[in-house]
C-alpha positions as a Markdown table, in Angstrom:
| # | Residue | x | y | z |
|---|---|---|---|---|
| 1 | Met | -19.4 | -12.1 | 1.1 |
| 2 | Ala | -17.6 | -9.9 | 3.6 |
| 3 | Phe | -19.5 | -11.4 | 6.6 |
| 4 | Ser | -19.3 | -15.0 | 5.6 |
| 5 | Ile | -16.4 | -16.0 | 7.7 |
| 6 | Ile | -17.6 | -13.9 | 10.6 |
| 7 | Thr | -21.0 | -15.6 | 10.4 |
| 8 | Leu | -19.3 | -19.0 | 10.2 |
| 9 | Leu | -17.2 | -18.2 | 13.3 |
| 10 | Leu | -20.0 | -16.8 | 15.3 |
| 11 | Val | -22.1 | -19.9 | 14.5 |
| 12 | Leu | -19.2 | -22.1 | 15.6 |
| 13 | Leu | -18.7 | -20.0 | 18.7 |
| 14 | Ala | -22.4 | -19.8 | 19.6 |
| 15 | Val | -23.1 | -20.0 | 23.3 |
| 16 | Pro | -25.5 | -22.9 | 24.1 |
| 17 | Thr | -26.0 | -23.5 | 27.7 |
| 18 | Gln | -26.1 | -27.3 | 27.4 |
| 19 | Ala | -24.7 | -28.5 | 24.1 |
| 20 | Gln | -21.0 | -28.5 | 23.4 |
| 21 | Ser | -19.9 | -26.0 | 20.7 |
| 22 | Pro | -17.5 | -27.0 | 17.9 |
| 23 | Ser | -13.9 | -25.5 | 17.9 |
| 24 | Val | -12.9 | -22.3 | 16.1 |
| 25 | Asp | -12.8 | -22.5 | 12.3 |
| 26 | Ser | -9.8 | -24.6 | 11.3 |
| 27 | Leu | -9.0 | -22.5 | 8.3 |
| 28 | Leu | -8.7 | -19.3 | 10.3 |
| 29 | Ser | -6.6 | -21.0 | 13.0 |
| 30 | Lys | -4.3 | -22.4 | 10.4 |
| 31 | Ala | -4.0 | -19.0 | 8.6 |
| 32 | Leu | -3.2 | -17.2 | 11.8 |
| 33 | Ala | -0.8 | -19.8 | 13.1 |
| 34 | Ser | 1.3 | -19.6 | 10.0 |
| 35 | Asp | 0.9 | -15.8 | 9.4 |
| 36 | Val | 0.5 | -16.6 | 5.7 |
| 37 | Leu | -2.1 | -13.8 | 5.6 |
| 38 | Leu | 0.2 | -11.0 | 6.6 |
| 39 | Pro | 2.2 | -10.5 | 3.4 |
| 40 | Met | -1.0 | -10.9 | 1.4 |
| 41 | Leu | -2.7 | -8.2 | 3.4 |
| 42 | Met | 0.4 | -5.9 | 3.1 |
| 43 | Asp | 0.4 | -6.2 | -0.7 |
| 44 | Ser | -3.3 | -5.6 | -0.9 |
| 45 | Ala | -3.1 | -2.5 | 1.3 |
| 46 | Ile | -0.2 | -1.0 | -0.7 |
| 47 | Lys | -2.2 | -1.4 | -3.9 |
| 48 | Tyr | -5.4 | -0.2 | -2.4 |
| 49 | Ser | -4.1 | 2.8 | -0.3 |
| 50 | Ala | -4.9 | 6.3 | -1.6 |
| 51 | Glu | -1.6 | 7.5 | 0.0 |
| 52 | Ala | 0.4 | 4.8 | -1.8 |
| 53 | Lys | -1.3 | 5.8 | -5.1 |
| 54 | Met | -0.5 | 9.4 | -4.5 |
| 55 | Ser | 3.2 | 8.7 | -3.7 |
| 56 | Arg | 3.5 | 6.6 | -6.8 |
| 57 | Ser | 2.0 | 9.4 | -8.8 |
| 58 | Asn | 4.5 | 11.9 | -7.3 |
| 59 | Glu | 7.4 | 9.7 | -8.2 |
| 60 | Asn | 6.1 | 9.3 | -11.8 |
| 61 | Leu | 5.6 | 13.1 | -12.0 |
| 62 | Ala | 9.1 | 13.8 | -10.7 |
| 63 | Leu | 10.6 | 11.3 | -13.2 |
| 64 | Ala | 8.7 | 12.8 | -16.1 |
| 65 | Asn | 9.7 | 16.3 | -15.2 |
| 66 | Phe | 13.3 | 15.2 | -14.9 |
| 67 | Asp | 13.2 | 13.7 | -18.4 |
| 68 | Ile | 11.5 | 16.8 | -19.8 |
| 69 | Lys | 14.1 | 19.2 | -18.3 |
| 70 | Arg | 16.9 | 16.9 | -19.4 |
| 71 | Lys | 15.7 | 17.2 | -23.0 |
| 72 | Ala | 14.9 | 20.9 | -22.7 |
| 73 | Val | 18.3 | 21.8 | -24.0 |
| 74 | Tyr | 17.2 | 20.7 | -27.5 |
| 75 | Asn | 14.8 | 23.7 | -27.4 |
| 76 | Ala | 17.8 | 26.0 | -27.7 |
| 77 | Leu | 19.0 | 24.3 | -30.8 |
| 78 | Ser | 18.0 | 25.9 | -34.1 |
| 79 | Leu | 18.6 | 24.9 | -37.7 |
| 80 | His | 19.2 | 27.7 | -40.2 |
| 81 | Thr | 19.1 | 27.4 | -44.0 |
| 82 | Ser | 19.2 | 29.9 | -46.8 |
| 83 | Tyr | 19.2 | 29.9 | -50.5 |
| 84 | Gly | 20.7 | 32.5 | -52.8 |
| 85 | Tyr | 22.1 | 33.3 | -56.2 |
| 86 | Gly | 25.2 | 35.4 | -56.8 |
| 87 | Thr | 28.7 | 35.6 | -55.5 |
| 88 | Asn | 29.4 | 32.9 | -53.0 |
| 89 | Tyr | 32.2 | 34.6 | -51.1 |
| 90 | Ala | 32.8 | 31.5 | -49.1 |
| 91 | Ala | 33.7 | 29.7 | -52.3 |
| 92 | Val | 35.7 | 32.6 | -53.7 |
| 93 | Asn | 37.8 | 32.9 | -50.5 |
| 94 | Asn | 38.4 | 29.1 | -50.4 |
| 95 | Gln | 42.2 | 28.9 | -50.7 |
| 96 | Ser | 42.0 | 25.3 | -52.0 |
| 97 | Ser | 40.0 | 26.4 | -55.0 |
| 98 | Thr | 41.7 | 27.3 | -58.3 |
| 99 | Val | 41.5 | 30.7 | -59.8 |
| 100 | Ala | 39.5 | 29.3 | -62.7 |
| 101 | Asn | 37.1 | 27.7 | -60.4 |
| 102 | Asn | 36.7 | 30.9 | -58.4 |
| 103 | Leu | 35.9 | 32.8 | -61.6 |
| 104 | Thr | 33.5 | 30.2 | -62.9 |
| 105 | Thr | 31.7 | 29.7 | -59.6 |
| 106 | Ala | 31.6 | 33.2 | -58.3 |
| 107 | Gln | 28.1 | 33.7 | -59.8 |
| 108 | Ser | 26.0 | 30.6 | -58.9 |
| 109 | Ile | 23.1 | 29.2 | -56.9 |
| 110 | Tyr | 24.2 | 28.3 | -53.4 |
| 111 | Tyr | 22.7 | 27.0 | -50.1 |
| 112 | Asn | 23.8 | 27.8 | -46.6 |
| 113 | Val | 23.0 | 25.4 | -43.7 |
| 114 | Gly | 23.9 | 26.0 | -40.0 |
| 115 | Val | 23.0 | 24.9 | -36.5 |
| 116 | Gly | 22.8 | 27.3 | -33.6 |
| 117 | Leu | 22.6 | 26.9 | -29.8 |
| 118 | Gln | 21.3 | 29.7 | -27.7 |
| 119 | Leu | 21.3 | 29.3 | -23.9 |
| 120 | Pro | 21.4 | 31.8 | -21.0 |
| 121 | Ile | 24.9 | 32.0 | -19.6 |
| 122 | Thr | 23.6 | 31.2 | -16.1 |
| 123 | Gln | 22.1 | 28.0 | -17.3 |
| 124 | Ile | 25.4 | 27.0 | -18.9 |
| 125 | Ile | 27.3 | 27.9 | -15.8 |
| 126 | Asn | 24.9 | 26.2 | -13.3 |
| 127 | Arg | 24.2 | 23.2 | -15.5 |
| 128 | Lys | 25.6 | 20.7 | -13.0 |
| 129 | Ser | 23.8 | 22.3 | -10.1 |
| 130 | Ile | 20.5 | 22.4 | -12.0 |
| 131 | Arg | 20.9 | 18.7 | -12.9 |
| 132 | Lys | 21.7 | 17.8 | -9.3 |
| 133 | Ala | 18.6 | 19.7 | -8.0 |
| 134 | Glu | 16.4 | 17.9 | -10.5 |
| 135 | Gln | 17.9 | 14.6 | -9.4 |
| 136 | Ser | 17.2 | 15.5 | -5.8 |
| 137 | Ile | 13.6 | 16.1 | -6.6 |
| 138 | Val | 13.3 | 12.6 | -8.0 |
| 139 | Glu | 15.1 | 11.1 | -5.0 |
| 140 | Ile | 12.7 | 12.9 | -2.6 |
| 141 | Ala | 9.7 | 11.5 | -4.5 |
| 142 | Val | 11.1 | 8.0 | -4.3 |
| 143 | Ala | 11.9 | 8.4 | -0.6 |
| 144 | Gly | 8.4 | 9.6 | 0.0 |
| 145 | Lys | 6.9 | 6.6 | -1.7 |
| 146 | Asp | 9.1 | 4.2 | 0.3 |
| 147 | Lys | 8.1 | 6.0 | 3.5 |
| 148 | Thr | 4.5 | 5.7 | 2.6 |
| 149 | Val | 4.8 | 2.0 | 1.9 |
| 150 | Leu | 6.7 | 1.4 | 5.2 |
| 151 | Gln | 3.9 | 3.2 | 7.1 |
| 152 | Ile | 1.3 | 1.1 | 5.4 |
| 153 | Arg | 3.1 | -2.1 | 6.3 |
| 154 | Gln | 3.5 | -1.0 | 9.9 |
| 155 | Glu | -0.2 | -0.2 | 10.1 |
| 156 | Val | -1.2 | -3.6 | 8.6 |
| 157 | Ile | 1.1 | -5.4 | 11.1 |
| 158 | Lys | -0.6 | -3.5 | 14.0 |
| 159 | Leu | -4.1 | -4.3 | 12.7 |
| 160 | Tyr | -3.2 | -7.9 | 12.0 |
| 161 | Gln | -1.6 | -8.4 | 15.5 |
| 162 | Asp | -4.7 | -6.9 | 17.2 |
| 163 | Phe | -6.9 | -9.3 | 15.1 |
| 164 | Lys | -4.8 | -12.3 | 16.2 |
| 165 | Leu | -4.9 | -11.3 | 19.9 |
| 166 | Ile | -8.6 | -10.6 | 19.9 |
| 167 | Gln | -9.3 | -13.9 | 18.2 |
| 168 | Lys | -7.3 | -15.8 | 20.9 |
| 169 | Leu | -9.0 | -13.8 | 23.7 |
| 170 | Met | -12.4 | -14.6 | 22.2 |
| 171 | Thr | -11.5 | -18.3 | 22.1 |
| 172 | Val | -10.4 | -18.3 | 25.7 |
| 173 | Ser | -13.5 | -16.3 | 26.8 |
| 174 | Tyr | -15.6 | -18.9 | 25.1 |
| 175 | Lys | -14.0 | -21.7 | 26.9 |
| 176 | Asn | -14.4 | -19.8 | 30.2 |
| 177 | Leu | -18.1 | -19.3 | 29.3 |
| 178 | Gln | -18.5 | -23.1 | 28.7 |
| 179 | Ser | -17.0 | -23.8 | 32.1 |
| 180 | Ala | -19.1 | -21.1 | 33.8 |
| 181 | Ser | -22.2 | -22.5 | 32.1 |
| 182 | Ile | -21.6 | -26.0 | 33.4 |
| 183 | Asn | -20.9 | -24.7 | 36.9 |
| 184 | Asn | -24.1 | -22.6 | 36.8 |
| 185 | Thr | -26.2 | -25.6 | 35.7 |
| 186 | Leu | -24.7 | -27.7 | 38.5 |
| 187 | Ala | -25.2 | -24.9 | 41.0 |
| 188 | Glu | -28.8 | -24.6 | 40.1 |
| 189 | Lys | -29.4 | -28.3 | 40.7 |
| 190 | Asn | -27.4 | -28.3 | 43.9 |
| 191 | Phe | -29.4 | -25.3 | 45.2 |
| 192 | Leu | -32.7 | -27.0 | 44.4 |
| 193 | Asn | -31.5 | -30.1 | 46.2 |
| 194 | Gly | -30.5 | -27.9 | 49.2 |
| 195 | Gln | -26.8 | -28.8 | 48.8 |
| 196 | Ile | -25.6 | -25.2 | 48.6 |
| 197 | Thr | -26.7 | -21.9 | 50.0 |
| 198 | Val | -28.2 | -18.9 | 48.3 |
| 199 | Glu | -25.0 | -17.0 | 48.6 |
| 200 | Gln | -23.0 | -19.8 | 47.0 |
| 201 | Ala | -25.5 | -20.1 | 44.1 |
| 202 | Thr | -25.4 | -16.3 | 43.6 |
| 203 | Ile | -21.6 | -16.3 | 43.3 |
| 204 | Val | -21.8 | -19.0 | 40.6 |
| 205 | Gln | -24.5 | -17.0 | 38.8 |
| 206 | Val | -22.5 | -13.8 | 38.9 |
| 207 | Asn | -19.4 | -15.6 | 37.5 |
| 208 | Tyr | -21.6 | -17.0 | 34.7 |
| 209 | Asn | -23.0 | -13.6 | 33.9 |
| 210 | Asn | -19.5 | -12.1 | 33.9 |
| 211 | Ala | -18.3 | -14.8 | 31.5 |
| 212 | Ile | -21.2 | -14.0 | 29.1 |
| 213 | Ile | -20.3 | -10.3 | 29.2 |
| 214 | Ala | -16.6 | -11.0 | 28.6 |
| 215 | Tyr | -17.4 | -13.2 | 25.7 |
| 216 | Glu | -19.8 | -10.8 | 24.1 |
| 217 | Thr | -17.2 | -8.0 | 24.5 |
| 218 | Tyr | -14.5 | -10.0 | 22.8 |
| 219 | Lys | -16.9 | -11.1 | 20.1 |
| 220 | Asn | -17.7 | -7.5 | 19.3 |
| 221 | Ser | -14.1 | -6.6 | 19.3 |
| 222 | Phe | -13.3 | -9.5 | 17.0 |
| 223 | Gln | -16.0 | -8.3 | 14.5 |
| 224 | Ser | -14.6 | -4.7 | 14.6 |
| 225 | Ser | -11.1 | -5.8 | 14.2 |
| 226 | Tyr | -12.1 | -8.0 | 11.2 |
| 227 | Leu | -13.9 | -5.2 | 9.5 |
| 228 | Gln | -11.1 | -2.7 | 10.1 |
| 229 | Leu | -8.6 | -5.0 | 8.6 |
| 230 | Glu | -10.8 | -5.4 | 5.5 |
| 231 | Val | -11.4 | -1.7 | 5.1 |
| 232 | Tyr | -7.8 | -0.8 | 5.4 |
| 233 | Thr | -6.5 | -3.4 | 3.1 |
| 234 | Gly | -9.3 | -3.2 | 0.6 |
| 235 | Thr | -9.6 | -7.0 | 0.3 |
| 236 | Ser | -12.0 | -9.7 | 1.4 |
| 237 | Leu | -10.4 | -11.3 | 4.4 |
| 238 | Ser | -12.8 | -14.3 | 4.1 |
| 239 | Ser | -11.5 | -15.0 | 0.6 |
| 240 | Leu | -7.9 | -14.9 | 1.7 |
| 241 | Ile | -8.7 | -17.2 | 4.6 |
| 242 | Met | -10.5 | -19.7 | 2.3 |
| 243 | Ser | -7.5 | -19.6 | -0.1 |
| 244 | Val | -5.1 | -20.9 | 2.6 |
| 245 | Lys | -4.0 | -24.4 | 1.7 |
């Protein structure tokens, strides 16, 4: 489930006022510490991205068109055949033939076979330039794909780094909240025992409230960052985290 690891983390990072909370999920900490998730997320995003699919299609189209145009010269080739009966002047005029053979083969059945090539002069003259232009189209398509892949990798890095930072800030804010909760509990007891003033108790209470707000803010940012990373890469982040050995 997409929310399984988030639910687990939020349970682990719950904010009790008295009981001590367990540490952040060890699998997530291990995965983020080693950055083993980053290449996996990049590969998934490249496969999932619509822009990457379009760039791959453009490259395949350019390669296919290049191959078609390269073989288009064969369309100008033609094979001519003919069949006839009578005087085969080619045979009669053959200097290697004897007079007797010329007389005996002058009237006969004969076949003619020929191959023709018909191309516009400009196409023949500009053949190298045309080939170079077609190759350039392929190179542009390949470069476009590489650029798209690079942009996807950069975006994944940004989202991943934001996710790591927010996770650390959320952990720190939780520890601060724990300390503020303890101080607030002690301040309440001291105030009831008359050991501190109202102003002192109020300051502790304000600090505690600010710690709650900070933690809830980072927790919300953590959830958003988590989901954004999943949406962009098209994969289940919880599954990747659970697969870390």
